[in-house]
MARROKOL-737642 format. One record per residue (C-alpha): residue in three letters; y, z, x. Coordinates in nm, 4 decimals, padded with zeros to 6 digits. Layout:
N
+------+----------+----------+----------+
! type !        Y !        Z !        X !
+------+----------+----------+----------+
!  ALA !        Y !        Z !        X !
...
+------+----------+----------+----------+
END
This chain:
66
+------+----------+----------+----------+
! type !        Y !        Z !        X !
+------+----------+----------+----------+
!  UNK !  03.2713 !  01.1290 !  03.2853 !
!  UNK !  03.2158 !  00.7823 !  03.1366 !
!  UNK !  02.9087 !  00.7013 !  03.3447 !
!  UNK !  02.5657 !  00.8193 !  03.2372 !
!  UNK !  02.4176 !  01.0415 !  03.5067 !
!  UNK !  02.0520 !  01.1286 !  03.5524 !
!  UNK !  02.0974 !  01.4528 !  03.3566 !
!  UNK !  02.2356 !  01.2651 !  03.0573 !
!  UNK !  01.9243 !  01.0460 !  03.0491 !
!  UNK !  01.6957 !  01.3492 !  03.0835 !
!  UNK !  01.8646 !  01.5181 !  02.7878 !
!  UNK !  01.8401 !  01.2000 !  02.5788 !
!  UNK !  01.4693 !  01.1678 !  02.6644 !
!  UNK !  01.4024 !  01.5308 !  02.5665 !
!  UNK !  01.5824 !  01.4853 !  02.2333 !
!  UNK !  01.3882 !  01.1651 !  02.1599 !
!  UNK !  01.0594 !  01.3382 !  02.2406 !
!  UNK !  01.1514 !  01.6296 !  02.0136 !
!  UNK !  01.2456 !  01.4009 !  01.7253 !
!  UNK !  00.9564 !  01.1546 !  01.7429 !
!  UNK !  00.6922 !  01.3478 !  01.9329 !
!  UNK !  00.4959 !  01.2153 !  02.2287 !
!  UNK !  00.2266 !  01.0596 !  02.0086 !
!  UNK !  00.4588 !  00.8528 !  01.7912 !
!  UNK !  00.6810 !  00.7270 !  02.0714 !
!  UNK !  00.4615 !  00.4240 !  02.1612 !
!  UNK !  00.4480 !  00.3255 !  01.7928 !
!  UNK !  00.8252 !  00.3526 !  01.7578 !
!  UNK !  00.8845 !  00.1446 !  02.0692 !
!  UNK !  00.6296 ! -00.1154 !  01.9539 !
!  UNK !  00.7983 ! -00.1442 !  01.6152 !
!  UNK !  01.1365 ! -00.1797 !  01.7847 !
!  UNK !  01.0001 ! -00.4566 !  02.0081 !
!  UNK !  00.8620 ! -00.6414 !  01.7047 !
!  UNK !  01.2011 ! -00.6145 !  01.5371 !
!  UNK !  01.3816 ! -00.7519 !  01.8415 !
!  UNK !  01.1333 ! -01.0423 !  01.8651 !
!  UNK !  01.1791 ! -01.1230 !  01.4966 !
!  UNK !  01.5577 ! -01.1107 !  01.5340 !
!  UNK !  01.5503 ! -01.3436 !  01.8354 !
!  UNK !  01.3161 ! -01.5839 !  01.6540 !
!  UNK !  01.5466 ! -01.5824 !  01.3529 !
!  UNK !  01.8489 ! -01.6541 !  01.5678 !
!  UNK !  01.6641 ! -01.9357 !  01.7448 !
!  UNK !  01.5471 ! -02.0849 !  01.4131 !
!  UNK !  01.8972 ! -02.0554 !  01.2699 !
!  UNK !  02.0287 ! -02.2933 !  01.5372 !
!  UNK !  01.7721 ! -02.5610 !  01.4473 !
!  UNK !  01.8880 ! -02.8353 !  01.2080 !
!  UNK !  01.7766 ! -02.8009 !  00.8483 !
!  UNK !  01.5293 ! -03.0877 !  00.7993 !
!  UNK !  01.3426 ! -02.9040 !  00.5265 !
!  UNK !  01.4092 ! -03.0744 !  00.1899 !
!  UNK !  01.3890 ! -02.7372 !  00.0125 !
!  UNK !  01.6910 ! -02.6205 !  00.2104 !
!  UNK !  01.9090 ! -02.9226 !  00.1332 !
!  UNK !  02.1815 ! -02.9009 ! -00.1246 !
!  UNK !  02.0915 ! -02.9997 ! -00.4816 !
!  UNK !  02.2997 ! -03.0681 ! -00.7879 !
!  UNK !  02.3810 ! -02.7601 ! -00.9943 !
!  UNK !  02.1482 ! -02.7333 ! -01.2897 !
!  UNK !  01.8995 ! -02.9902 ! -01.1603 !
!  UNK !  01.6223 ! -02.7313 ! -01.1471 !
!  UNK !  01.7237 ! -02.5505 ! -01.4654 !
!  UNK !  01.4599 ! -02.5325 ! -01.7412 !
!  UNK !  01.5358 ! -02.7312 ! -02.0552 !
+------+----------+----------+----------+
END
C-alpha cells in the first residue's frame, strides 16, 4: 500500500494533464527547473565566504542621514 505502483503514476499524470493542460506542461516544467537551478545556486553562494564589503557589519547609525 505504501509503494507507488504504475497505476498511481498514471492517475497522477492524468490529473496533472487535466490541471495544466498538455500545452502548458513544458512551460511549467521549465519554470520549475529554473527555480531549482536558482535554489541550488543560492545554496552554493551561501556557503561562500562574504568578501563583499557591502555585506560586512557596520556600526549602527553610520549610514544614517544627518
